[in-house]
N, C-alpha and C positions, 0 to 999 in steps of 0.2 A: 504494500500500500504506500502511496506517495504522500498521504496525509492532506491532500488538497480538499477544499470544501466542496460539497456537492453543488451542482448547478440547478437552480430552480427551473421547472418546466414553464411555469406561468408567473409573471410578475406584473404588479401595478405600481406606478410611481406617481405620487401627487394626484391621484384620481379624484375627480370632483364632479358633482352634478347638482344643479339648482333647478327648482320648480317654482316659477312665479315669485322669485325673490327668497324662497325658503331653501336653505342649503341642506340638501338631503345627504350629501356625502362631501367630505372636505379632506383633501390631501391624503388619500389612503395609499399607504405603501403596504404591499402584500406579496409574499412569496409562497408558492406552492410547488412542492417537489414531487418527482415521480414516485409512486408507491406510498405517498403520504396520505394520512387521513387528517384533514384540517377542519376543525369546527369553527363556525362563524356564528357568534351569539351576540345578544344585546337586547335591551328592552324594545317593546313595540315602537316603531318609528325611528329606530337607530340607524337605518340605512342598509340593512342586510339584503333585502330583496332588490333594492336599487343596485347594490354591488353585483348581484347575479345578473340583473338585466343589462348592466354595462358590459360585463365580461362576455355574456352570451350574444351580444349585439342587438338586443331588443331596444336599447337606448344608446344614443351617442353621448360620450362624455363631454362636459364643458371644460374640463381641465385634466391634464395628466396623460399618462400613457398606459397601454396594456400590451404586453409582449408574450407571445407563445413560442417557446424555443428560439428566442431571439428575434422573431418577426413581429413587427408592429401590427396589431389587429384592431385597435380601437376604432370604432366607427364603421367597421365592415358589417354588412348585413348578416343576419343570423345564419343563413344557409352557407355562406362562405366560412364563417367561424366553425360551424358544425363540420364542414368538410376538412377543416384543418385539425379537428380532433377534440373540440370542446362541445360536450353534450350536456343538457340539463334536463332535470325532471321538475315537476311542479307539485304544489301542495295537495292538489286534488288529482285523483285518477282520471286519465283522459283516454279511455279505450275507444277503438273504432267499432261501434256497435254493429252487430250483424256479421262480423268477421270472426274467423277462428283465432285461437290463441297463436297458432303458427303465423297466420297472416298479419296479426297485430305486431308480432316480433319482427317480421319481414319489413314492415314499414320503416323500422329504424335502420335497416340495412341499406337504404337507397343512397345514403351519403357516401358509402364506401364502395358501391358497385360501379364498375367501369363501363358496362354496356350501355350504349346510347341508341338513339333511333336508327342511326346508320347501321350499327351492328345487328340490330333486330331485323333489318331488311336484307342486308347483304351477307351477314354471318350469323344466321339463326342458331347454328350449332354452338358457337361460343356463348351466345346469350342463354341457351338452355343449360349449358354447363355451369355458367355463373349462377343461374337461378337454383339449380340443383345443389350447388355448394352453399348458397345462402339458406336453403331450407334445411340442410344438414346442420348448419351453424345455428339456426333457430332452435332445432331440437336439442342441440348441445347446451344452449343458453337456458332453455326451459328446464333441462335437468339440473343445471347449475343453481337455479333459483328455486327448484322444487316443484315445478309445474308439469313434469313429464306426463302425468296421468291425464292432464287436461289439454294436451298439445293439439288434438284434433277437434276439441270441443268449441262451442260458441263462447265468446268472451263474456257474454251476459251471465253465464253460469258461475262465474268466479265470485268469491266473497270479496269484501273490501280489502282485506289483508292480502289475498291472492292477487288482487288488482294492483296493489303496490309492488308486488314482486314482478308482475308483468311489465310495469313501467320501467323497472330496473333492467329487465331482460331486453326490452326494446331499445333502451339507451345503449346497452352493451353491444347490440347488433351492429351499431355504426363503427365499432372498433375504435372507441375514443382513446385519446391520450389523457384527458381529464374529464371527470364527470362531476356535475354540480347537482347535488341532491337537496331539494327543498323540503325540509321536515319529513324525512322518510319514515319516522316512527309515529307520526300523527294519526290518531284513530286506531292504532293497533293494540291488540291484547299483549299481555306480558310475554307469552310464548312466541307471538309473531314478532315482537321487538327483538327477542333473542335470536330468532331466525334471520331477520334482516341485518342484525349486527354481524352475524357470521358471514353473511353474503358480502357486506361492505368490507370486512377484513379480507375476504377472498378476492375481491376486486383489487384492493390495494396490493395484495400478494402477487397479482399479475403485472404489477408495475404501473398500474393506472393511478393517477393522482385523483384524490377524492376531496372535494370541498363541500361541506354540508352545513346548512342552516338547521338548527334544532333548538327547541325551547326546553325539552325534557333533559335536564342535567343528569338524571340517573341513567339515561340512555347514552348520552354523549360522552361524559367524562371518562368512563372505562374504555371507550372506543377510540377517541381522538388521540393522536400523538401530540398535537399542538392545538391551541385554541386562540383565536383572535376575537377580541371584544370591542364592539362598537357602541357608542353612546352619543346621541345627537349628531350622527354623521361622522364622528371622529373616532379613530382607533385609540382606545385607552389602555389596552393590554394585549400582549402577544407572548405566549409561552406555554409550557407543558401544563396539563390540567391541575396538578397539585399546586403549582405556582399561582394559577388563575384563581383557584378556590380561596386562597389567602390574600389576594390582592385587595387592598383597601378601596381602591377606585372602583373595582368590580363590585365589591360588597355594597358600596354606596349606590352605584347605578342600579343594582337590583334590590335596593331597599332592604339589604340584609339577607335576601333569600337567593343563594346560589346552589342550594343543596337539592332542590326538588324541581318541580315543573314551574317554569317561569312563563307567564303569559300564554299558557297552552290554549290552542284553538283560535288565537287572534292573529290577524294578518298584519303585516307591515303596511302602514297607510300609503306607502309609496309603491305598493305592489302593482297597482294598475296605472301608475303615473307614466 
């Protein structure tokens, strides 16, 4: 080993966003490393969802930079950012009704597929091979998240918790380098939380960077390697979970409650901004 510091996959520097004079995010510096599980927490309105929207391309930043593996991506449209390897999930399940579990997972694969209209017309064999490979990959991902027995079933038959697993499988189908998970444990039972925790660790074990927003500290703290805390759009802490638990600024921001569920079920006011 040469002792050199690891290189971040994703970085933001001085990232900022304002809505009608209200600063939703101010000067955010963030590093996310390959295979890391990084938690992003803060009171409601702290800027967490705004951060996701900026990184994923749903919003353009008003200040600062976002780099993925050294490439500036701030301001690019979501589909271009997705093709470069950043995929996000949302707080609510978003299945394609009337489609099978397999086909729902396949929707996520379109960003990584190479076959276009020209190949479909002039090289249908290549297109078929790519589709067959994508379907095999969908089955592999269904097994990874524990949905193998539902693979050919209609998506409407899944429970809420199984729907969360489907969202993760669909995101992985795009072969991301980084995945942004928005409250993956919301609405899940204790056993379902344990299962999705194992899956997130498995994702990181594949070298994929994981950035997740989560209100449930009982779920997040044993899972995350590092936690970034936002308050009123500014980063107030960044460190390992044990350090974050004892940070006076974090305790004050959470009004003394960083041990349990904080603001569960409430959305960031900037989520739809």
